[in-house]
C-alpha positions as CSV (number, residue, x, y, z in Angstrom):
1,X,5.3,1.2,25.0
2,X,8.1,3.3,26.9
3,X,11.6,2.8,26.2
4,X,14.0,4.1,28.9
5,X,16.2,7.2,27.9
6,X,19.4,5.2,27.6
7,X,21.9,3.7,25.2
8,X,20.1,0.3,25.5
9,X,16.6,2.0,24.9
10,X,17.9,3.9,22.0
11,X,19.4,1.0,20.4
12,X,16.4,-1.1,20.8
13,X,14.1,1.6,19.2
14,X,16.3,1.9,16.2
15,X,16.2,-2.0,16.0
16,X,12.7,-2.1,16.0
17,X,12.2,0.8,13.5
18,X,14.8,-1.2,11.5
19,X,12.9,-4.3,11.5
20,X,9.3,-2.5,10.9
21,X,11.0,-0.9,7.8
22,X,12.4,-4.1,6.6
23,X,9.1,-6.0,7.0
24,X,7.0,-3.5,5.2
25,X,9.5,-3.1,2.3
26,X,10.1,-7.0,1.9
27,X,6.1,-7.3,2.4
28,X,5.4,-5.1,-0.7
29,X,7.8,-6.8,-2.7
30,X,6.3,-10.4,-1.7
31,X,2.5,-9.0,-2.2
32,X,3.5,-7.5,-5.8
33,X,5.5,-10.6,-6.8
34,X,2.1,-12.5,-7.1
35,X,0.3,-9.5,-8.7
36,X,0.5,-10.0,-12.5
37,X,1.4,-6.3,-13.6
38,X,-1.3,-5.5,-16.7
39,X,-1.7,-2.3,-17.8
40,X,-4.4,-1.6,-15.2
41,X,-2.1,-2.3,-12.2
42,X,0.6,-0.1,-13.8
43,X,-1.9,3.0,-14.0
44,X,-2.7,2.5,-10.4
45,X,1.1,2.4,-9.2
46,X,1.8,5.5,-11.0
47,X,-1.1,7.3,-10.0
48,X,0.0,5.9,-6.2
49,X,3.1,7.7,-6.4
50,X,1.9,11.0,-7.4
51,X,-0.9,10.8,-4.5
52,X,1.4,10.1,-1.7
53,X,3.5,13.0,-2.6
54,X,0.8,15.1,-2.6
55,X,-0.4,13.5,0.9
56,X,2.9,14.4,2.4
57,X,3.4,18.0,1.0
58,X,-0.1,19.0,1.7
59,X,0.3,19.3,5.3
60,X,3.5,21.2,5.1
61,X,1.8,23.6,3.1
62,X,-1.5,24.1,5.0
63,X,0.0,23.6,8.8
64,X,3.7,24.8,8.1
65,X,5.7,27.9,8.8
66,X,6.5,30.6,6.0
67,X,9.8,28.6,5.7
68,X,8.3,25.3,4.6
69,X,6.1,27.0,2.1
70,X,9.0,29.1,0.7
71,X,10.9,25.7,0.5
72,X,7.7,24.0,-1.6
73,X,7.8,27.2,-3.6
74,X,11.4,27.3,-4.7
75,X,11.2,23.5,-5.1
76,X,8.5,23.8,-7.6
77,X,10.1,26.5,-9.4
78,X,13.3,25.2,-9.6
79,X,11.8,21.8,-10.8
80,X,10.1,23.1,-13.3
81,X,13.1,25.2,-14.3
82,X,15.6,22.3,-14.7
83,X,13.9,19.1,-14.3
84,X,16.6,18.2,-12.1
85,X,15.4,16.7,-8.6
86,X,18.6,17.0,-6.7
87,X,18.8,20.7,-7.6
88,X,15.2,21.5,-6.8
89,X,15.6,19.8,-3.4
90,X,18.8,21.7,-2.7
91,X,17.1,24.7,-3.4
92,X,14.2,23.9,-1.1
93,X,16.6,23.1,1.8
94,X,18.3,26.5,1.0
95,X,15.4,28.3,0.9
96,X,13.9,27.2,4.1
97,X,17.3,27.4,5.9
98,X,18.0,31.0,4.6
99,X,14.2,31.8,5.6
100,X,14.8,30.7,9.3
101,X,18.3,32.4,9.3
102,X,16.7,35.6,8.6
C-alpha cells in the first residue's frame, strides 16, 4: 500500500497507525481479561517484559554505530548507579548526542 506524499496521505497514515495501536492494546487487554492470573501466568508476564527489552536492545548493540553502543553502556551504568530509569535514559541520550557531535 502506498500513500501519496501529501497532507491527506500523512493524516491517513497517522490515523491508520493510531487505529492499529489502539486495536493491539485493547486486544491485549481483552485477551488478558479472560485469562486467570495465577503464579505461572504472572511468571510468564514478568519474563516476557525482559525478553522484549533484550529483543529491542540486542540489534542496536550488534548493528548500531559506536554512538548507540556508548548510549547503551551509559544507560546501563547510570541505571546500576542510580536505579532511576529517567536519569539512565537521559544519560544514554546525552552520551549518544555528544558522541555524534564530536
